[in-house]
KELOLUM-35140 format. One record per residue: x, y, z of N, C-alpha, C in turn. Coordinates in steps of 0.02 Angstrom, whole numbers, plus 50000, padded with zeros to 5 digits. Each point is the difference from the previous one (the first is absolute). Example, Ala and Ser with C-alpha at 12.3 -4.5 7.8 and 13.67 -1.06 7.14 Angstrom:
<recs>
506604971650390499555005950000500455006050000499825005349964500425005950003499615005550037
</recs>
This chain:
<recs>
548275617954187499624998049941500474997549946499834994249971500424997049949499825003249933500515002949965499875003449937499864995149944500314994250001499914995249945499834993250029499454997149976499814993450022499924995549939500194993750008499934995149947499504994750022499554998149955499474995350015500084993749957499884994250030500034993749965499444995650024499634996949953499454995750019500164992849981499844995450045500124992949989499364996150011499894995149957499424995850007499934995449940499584994950004499924995349945499615003249942500084997249941499635002649942499414995549982499934994450035499424995649987499904995550060499404996950003499844995450053499274998149997499794995650044499304997649999499525005350027499415000349972499495004550027499764997450068499735004550039499734998150065500514999950056500645001349986500515000050052500295007150008500215001550062500295006650015500695000549969500125005549965500655001349969500285006450031500624999650025500305005950032500545003049955500005006749997500505003749963500395004450050500664999849993500455003750045500265006249965500015005750036500295006249974500615001850043500595000649969500605002050034500135007449987500165003850052500145007249994500695001350029500475002449959500695001350022500235006849976500575002350031500325006249976500544998149949500405004949979500504998849948500524994850022500134999550066500504995450025499714993050012499354999149989499704993450009499734998850070499995005350043499734999250067499245000949999499654996250043499285000350003499765007050023499455002349971499725006550016499294999050026499835003450054499334999650028499555005249967499424997749976499515004549970499324998550030499525004449988499324999250025499634995149954499724994750029499654995049958499405003249964499715005350029499435003249969500195003849936500655001149990500225003649940499984995449938499944993550011499944995349944499274999449977499914999449935499344998649973500064994149952499594994850011500014994149958499314999249968500004999249933499374999049964500054993649959499534995550011499994993649964499384999849956500094998349938499444999349953500054993449964499454997649973499984993649965499344996650011500004993450010499374996550014499655002850062500395003150044499715003650057500455005950015499735005150032500385006050017500105000450075500555003250020500155000750072500505005650010500015002950059500505005050019500284998050068500424994750002500264997550064500455005150035499984999850066500435004350040500714997150003500495004450009500704998050008500175000050074500314994650023500214999550070500744998450005500244999050062500704998450013500084992650014500564997149977500174993150016500444999950062500084994250032500454999650058500725002049984500204999549936500685001949980500065007549986499455003750007500035007349989499875002049928499824995249956499825001849932499265001849997499765001449941499305001849990499674994749956499364998650012499684994549965499265001249992499714997049948499274999949991499814993249971499364998250009499764993449978499505000749943500034995249956499504999249947499654993350011499345000149999499624993850006499594999249936500284996649950499654999249936499474994650003499385002050012499474995050007499814996849933500175003449945499824997449934500644999249958500004995049957500564999049954500005005649949500605001949978500075005349950500625004250013500065005349961500595004450006499825006350039500415001550050499905005850043500565005149987499815006349996500495005549993500095003250069500635000950019500165002850066500385006549989499745005550025500335006549995500155002650071500635002250010500225002450065500285007049992499805004550044500275006850001500195002050071500425005150005500215002550066499965007649998499585002850044499885007350000499805002549931499554996249970499715001649934500504999249943500604997550014500504998949947499994992649981499904998649935499964993249976500664996350011499954993850025500604995950013500024993849956499474995850003500024993649966499344998549965500044996149947499414996849971500194992849985499704995450035500174992949993499374996149981500114993949977499454995649981500044993550039499434997850023499964993550034499464995849966500194993949981499534995549967499764994850050499355000250016499704995050045499724994449958500184993950018499794994249961499524995650040499564996849965499534995450032500384994450034499934999050066500394994850035499914993149971499414998749972499874993249972500444998649939500255005349969500414999149940500754999850017500165000850064500715000450020500234993650033500614998249988500344994950039500325003550059499824998250059500225003650059500754999450009500365005649992500725000150011500165006150043500534999550036500235005650041500715001849979500095006049975500665002349979500285004850053500554998250028500315004250051500595003749969499965006650000500545004249974500365003350059500654999449999500395002850055500455005549973499985005750033500425005749981500575000650051500615001049975500585000750044500275007149994500165003050058500305006650002500654999750039500545002849970500665000350031500125007150025500255000650060500105006650029500645000150042500385005549993500615000950039500605001649956500535002750031500595002049962500354993949969499884994150027500344994149974499814998149930499445002749973499814998549931500335004949952500405004650026500335005049957500764999049997500264995450039500724999050003500275002350067500665001350002500305002150063500754999749997500314998950059500724999950005500254993150019500534997849968500284993550015500194999550073499854994350029500174998950070499455001750048499535004549980499455001850044499464994649998499644999350055499424995550001499415003849970499724997249947499475003349961499334996850017499485004250006499334997650019499465002849954499484996249991499385002649972499434995250018499395001949985499424995950018499614998149937499654994450005499544997649948499324999350032499505003249969499314999350024499594996649946499634994850019499584996349953499275001550016499625002249949499315002150010499554996349951499424997750025499514997049955499715005549955500074999149935499825005249952499265001950005499574995150011499285001350000499745003150064500244997550057499735002450064500395005650031500645000649982500425005150032500294997750066499844993950022500264997350062500684996649988500364998650055500634996549994499894993149971500444998249953499944993549966500314994550042499784993849987500274994250036500654997849966500545003150020500664998549973500474998750058500464995249993500474998450053500725001849978500415001750048500695002049985500384994649963499844993750015500364994449967499844999649925499465003449979499814999849929500355005549960500345004550034500325005749967500764999149997500295002249945500734999949994500225006649968500575002750025500275006249974500734998749981500175001149937500674998649976500265006149961500635001750011500345005249962500554996749960500015001349935500534997349957500385005749968500664999349999500445005249972500724997750005500445004350028500694997950010500064993650042499504999050042499934993850038499264998750010499814994350027499304998450012499865000450075499485003650018499825000950071499294997550011499914995650049499344997450019499805003650065499465003749996499775003850058499614995550048499975002150062499604996550051499315003350004499484995949995499315002450004499694997150064499745004350043499744997650064499375003850018499704997950056499405003350026499374997949964499465003350018499364998949967499795006449965499524999549956499795005449957499865006550038500395005649989500545000849951500644996450022500394997849950500594996050012500635004450002500484998050041500625003850008500554996649959500315003949956500544997449957500655003350021500534995950007500655002550022500554996649960500495004049978500564997149963500615004550005500564997649974500635003850003500394998449936500255005349968500394999249938500735001750014500464995849977500715000950015500405003049942499744999349939500375002449941499595005549966500295006049989499625005449969499834998649927499495003449975499804999349930499244999949994499784998849938499284999749986499754992850009499424999450032499684993550013499285000249974499744994149982499304999249984499644996950059499535003750028499614997850058499354996849976499904993750021499394996449980499674997050061499355000550004499614997150054499524994949970500004993950028499574994749973499544997350055499404998249978499514996850044499854993249970500154994850037499924993149976500334998949933500595002949992500404999049940499865004649942499485004350004499835004649947500155007250021500305003849955500185006950017499385004250010500015004450050499455004750012500175006949971500585000649968500225006449972499685000849931499515004349995499615000749938500435002149941500495004250011500435002549946500674996549999500054994250031500624996350002500435002150059500574996650011500445001750056500205007449999500055002950060500175007150007500765000850006500295004449960500725001250003500165004950056500454998150045500195004250057500765000450002500255005450028500725001250003500244999850072500554996350011500324999950066500705002949993500125005250040500645003549998500464997950056500645000649986500504999850053500025007050030500415001150051500065006750027500375004449951499875006550004500325004849955500764999950009500365001249944500725000050002500295006249967500655000149989500345005849970499765001449928499634995349970499745001249933499425004950000499755001850059499455004850005500215006649968499505003749975500155006049961499715006350032500225005749975499785006550024499725004049941499445003250011499725004649950500015006950032500465004349976500095006450033500215005349950499865006250016500235005849961500635002750031500465002549958500635002650026499975007350018499425003249991499945007150016499355001350036500015005250043499415002050036500085007250023499495002750030500045006950026500194999950074500405004950019500205000550071499395001650042500024998050063499475001350049499344996849977500054994049972499404996649976500064992550015499434996649996499994992850011500284996449939500434995250012500294996049947499804992850010499764996749947499784993150004500344995849946500104993650016500204995249949499734993150019500044995449953499694993450010500524994549995499944995150045500404994049998499574994349975500254996149952499644994149976500394993850020499674995650039500334993950025500094994949944500604997449993500164994549954500344994650040499784993849993500314994750039500624997249965500314995050031500654997549976499964996749931499394998149979499924996849934499765004949947499955006350019499795005149951499265001149996499604996750043499285001150000499835006350039499515003849975499755005750038499604997450059500175002450059499664997950062499325003450002499484996350015499325002749998499705001250069500404999250053499775001250068500515004450036499805002750057500455004450038500394996350053500315003850045500344997050057500764999649995500305002649946500734999649994500335005850038500574998750034500325005050045500485004749963499745004249956500425004949967500225005450050500605002649989500265005550041500215005749953499845006250019500185005849960500355005150044500585002349978500365005450035500195005449950500115006050026500155005849958500655003250023500425001949953500605003950014499925006849967500095005350039499925006849974500145005150054499835006449987500115005250051499664998250066500355000950054499754998050066499365003750018499524996150025499365002750023499595003449944500144998349938499645003049945499544995149964499864994450033499524995149972499684996250057499414997449987499654996050052500194992649992499914996450055500134992849998499514996849949500264996249952499564997149949499504995150030499385000449976499474995550021499864995049944500004993650017499874994749951499294997450012499585000949949499314997550004499934993549959499824994650035499904993649967499314999949968499974999749933499375000149964499654993249998500344994850024499704993450005499994996149935500265002849946499994996649935500694999049971500525000650043500684999249976500335006749983499645005550009500295006649989500015003850066500475004650006500085004050060500115007249979499645004550031500065007249985500425003350055500545003349981500455003350047499885007549996499915003250058499855007150002500475003650048500255005749978500425004350042499915007249977500235004750040499995007149981500725002549997500195002949944500675002849990499945007650005500295002950054499895007150014500465004649960500614998049991500505004549971500164998149928500155005249959500234998749931500704997050004500054993749983500644996450006499924993249968500554996250002499994993249975499944995250060499584994949991499874995150052500114993049971500334995850039500124993149978499554995350040499644995849963499544995350031500294992949996500004996650057500224993150005499404995650015499874995149957499444995450010500294992950006499904997050059500294993450014499474994950018500164993749984499604994450023500474995150034499904998950064500424995650040500745001849992500145006650004500685002450000500325000849932499644998549945500285000449933499615005249959500375004049960499685004849956499594996449947499415002849985499614997249945500215003649935499724997849945500185002849934499875007649999500485003849971499985007349994500125003650066500204996450051500175003150064500764999650010500315005550025499705006550017499845004249937499555004950008499855004749946499985007150029500095004949956500055007050021499415004049976499765004550043499455004449983500235007250011499885004349950500175007150006499375003950014500005003550058499455004450018500185007149979499565003549965500155006749974499575005250036
</recs>
């Protein structure tokens, strides 16, 4: 059972009377993943020139949807609840078709997904996907890979390769570490609502990496400290995978082999047990070289 669900409703706010209007309901968890719910748990009440309580069903894409058929011109109030909890109150204005100039407005929503939209490590092949969806219907939009461009600007300019069909596969490689602005354009116009996204690309961790540790602990107890990855340009590394090595010098057989846990965010937690009251020297190396503050001494009491 999902403890927290987020609901979002999409649909037009006006249109001609006499035509079917569809509204889409998206249900996700905190991480943005789709959540399955019972369609009968939704209640929709429409009031205005006419009243209705349309049922909610599933779309082929797995979303939830209901239809409004405004037979009369005027303003309709739409109220949606889930398990008796109020969710939305929207307004739809139905207009007399004879007073309208027939136009079709196509709105396309783009969603970017994958680690490649967050940055990465220099030299690695970076990937992410772009999905284009018709805002009104919830179906895949008619977009072609040749209409999309992905560019990163920063210490250098990188043009990504966009291939495949909706969803599209984006692949690129950055050679110089630093901060970049990632921008995605469709037919020359940016699809990034809040502007280009700033992402960081790190080199591999170097001797500039640091240690956060206490110099004292209790004997016969677990001792922990943290390694923070810093690359050759002084940037904090935001991903894992660096080959740190930790060794201990102290009374023989009075400590366990240190375990290095990669936290995946550029930090590493080192754990060992120091059995005897004594002094222990810790060596932390990256590719055979001591990092900053290594070696360091810990006194167990």
